[in-house]
N, C-alpha and C positions, 0 to 999 in steps of 0.2 A: 037314573039319578046321576048328575054330573058332580065330580069332586070339586070342592071350593079351592081356589088357588091359595097356596101357602104364602104367608108374608115373609119378609126378610128376617124378622125375629124368629119365626118358627124354623126357618132353614138353618140359622145359626145355632139355635138350641139343639136341633137334631144332629148337626155335624160335630159338635163337641161333646164327647162323653162326660158323664158326671165325675168320673175319677180323675180326669186331667185338668179340672178347673183349679187354678192356682189361688190360694187364699193367703192373705197376709196375716202373719201371727205376730202379735205384739207381746214381747217378753217383758215382764215387769223388771224394774231395776234391781229388786231384791234377789231375783233369780240369776242375774249375771254372775258368772264365776269370779272368784276373787282374783284369779290370775290375770284376768283382763283389765282389772282396775289398778294393777300395779303401774307405777310410773306417773299417776295423776297427781299425787301429793308430794310434797317435798320430803316426806319421811319414807316413801316407798323405795323398793329396790331400784326402780328405774326413775328416781326423782330427777336425774340429770338427762332425761331423754332429749331435751332440746339441744344438748351438746352433741348428740349423735348426728353423724352425717348420713347420707343415703346408703353408705356401705357398712355402717356399724359405728361403734364408739371410737373416738379418737384415742390414739396412743400418747402416753406421756412423752415418749421419746421424740415425737414429732414437734412438740412444743419447745424443746430445748434449742437454744440459740448457740451458734458457734462463738467461741471466745475471740475470734478474729473478725475484724471489719475488712471489707473488700471494696475495691474500686476497679472498674473495668477501664483500661486505658484505650482499648480499641478492639474492634472486631472486623475482620476482612474475609472476603471470599476469594480463595486462591484456587487455581486450576493446575492440574498436572496432565500433560499430554501423554496419552497412552496409545497403544496400537489401535484400539477400537474407537478412539476419540478422546475428548477431554473428560477428566474426572474432577468434579468440584468438591472442595472441602472448605471448612471454616476455621480461621485462625483467630484465637482470642488471647489477649494479654491482660493479666490481672495482678493487682498489688494486694497483698494480705498483710495485716499488721494488727497488733493488740493495743497500740498507742501507749505502750509501756516499755518500749525499747526493742521490740521484736518486729521484724519486717522481712518480706520476701517478695520476689517478682517471679511470676510463672507464665509460661507460654504453652498453649494446648491447641492441637489440631484434630478435627474429627469431621465426619459427614453431617453431624447434627450439632447445633449451637449449644444445647444443654450438655451434651457429652464433651464438647470442647471446653466449656466452662469448668466442668468437673476435673478434666485433665489439667487445666491451667492451675486450679486450686491445689491439686496434689503436688504439682511441680513447684509451686510457690512455697508450700510447706516444707518440701525437701530442701529447698535452697534458702531457708529462713536463717537470718543472723540475729544475734543479740548484741545490742550496742552498749558501750560503757559511757553513759551520759553523766552530766554533772547534777547537782541537786536541783538546779532550775531547768532540767531537761534540755540542756544545751550541749554543745561539743567542746572539747578542751582546747583544740587547736584547729588551724586551717587544714582542710583536706581537699584533694582534687584528684580526678581520674579521667581517663579517656577510654571510650569504648567505641570501636569502629570510627565513625566520623564525628562522634559527639564528645565534647569536652565540658566537664562540669566542675565547678569550684564552690565549696561551701565554707563560709567563715562564721565564727561566733560573733554575735552582736547583742550584747546584754540590753534588755529593755525594749527591743524593737519588735519582738514577736517573730513570726515566721514570714520572711520576705522571700518568696520564690514563685515560680510559675511553671506552667506546662506539667509534664509528668514528674518533674523533680519535686514539686509541691505535694503531689499525691503520695510519693514515697516518704517524704519527711513528715507529713501529717499522720499517716498510719503508723509511722515509727514512734510518734509522740515527741518529736524534736521541735523545740521552740527556741526563740531568741537566736536565730541564725539568718544569714543572708546567703542565698544560693544564686549563682549566675551561670548561664550556659554560654561558654566562650566561643562555641562553634556556630556555624550557620545551619546546622542540621535541624530539621523539623520532625525527625523521626521520634515519636514519643517512646517507642520501645527501646531504642538505643539510648535516649536521654535517661530513661528510668534505670537501665542497666549501668550507665555511667555513674548515676547517683549511688547505686548499690556498691559499685566498685570503690567509690570514694568513702562511703560509710564503713566499708570493711577495714579501713585503716584505723578506726576507733572501735573495732569489734572487741568484745571481751575475750581474753585469752584463756 
C-alpha cells in the first residue's frame, strides 16, 4: 500500500506545534487598569499630556522671557593663523536693552555661533548703562563722541520721533530714546564702531 501524498495544509499543521500558536486576546475596556486611563480626561493627573514633548513635560523656567530685547548687528567668520593652519571662529555683536533707559553693546567670539551669541549677551549685560532721560524719553542736551574712525552726534528734537540710521538707531531704539536726531559725521560703515560711538555719546547723560 502506497502512502498518499500530504497536502500543504497538512505539512503546515504538522510543522507548527499546538503550544506555539499565537492567539489574539481582546481585553474588555472595564478590565484596563486605571493607571493607563490617566491623562485622557481634563481632570486626570496627566490632563496636560498634549503639552509634553518627546522628552517629558516642559519646565516653567523655559517659558520665561528675558527682560531685555536684543538685536544682532553683525556676525562674521574670522580666522587665526596657527602653526598647524588656520583656525576659524565666529564673531557676533549684539545690542541689549529694556527700552526703559538701559542699553549695552557686547561682542563675543567662539567656534560655535550659539556660544558666540551667549558670550556677546553676557558681555553686553556687563557693559550696560542706565540713561537719565526726560519725561518724553528724550535727552537733555546735545551729545557726541568718537570711537576709532566713527564719529556720532545725537541732538534732542521734540516731536520728531527717532531719526537715526545704521547701528545708532538700534542702540537708541533698545534704550527707549525718542525725539532725537542722530547723525554719523564720519565715513565709516563699521556697524560695531558706530554702535560703540553711540554708547560713548550716551554715557555723557548716564545716571550718576
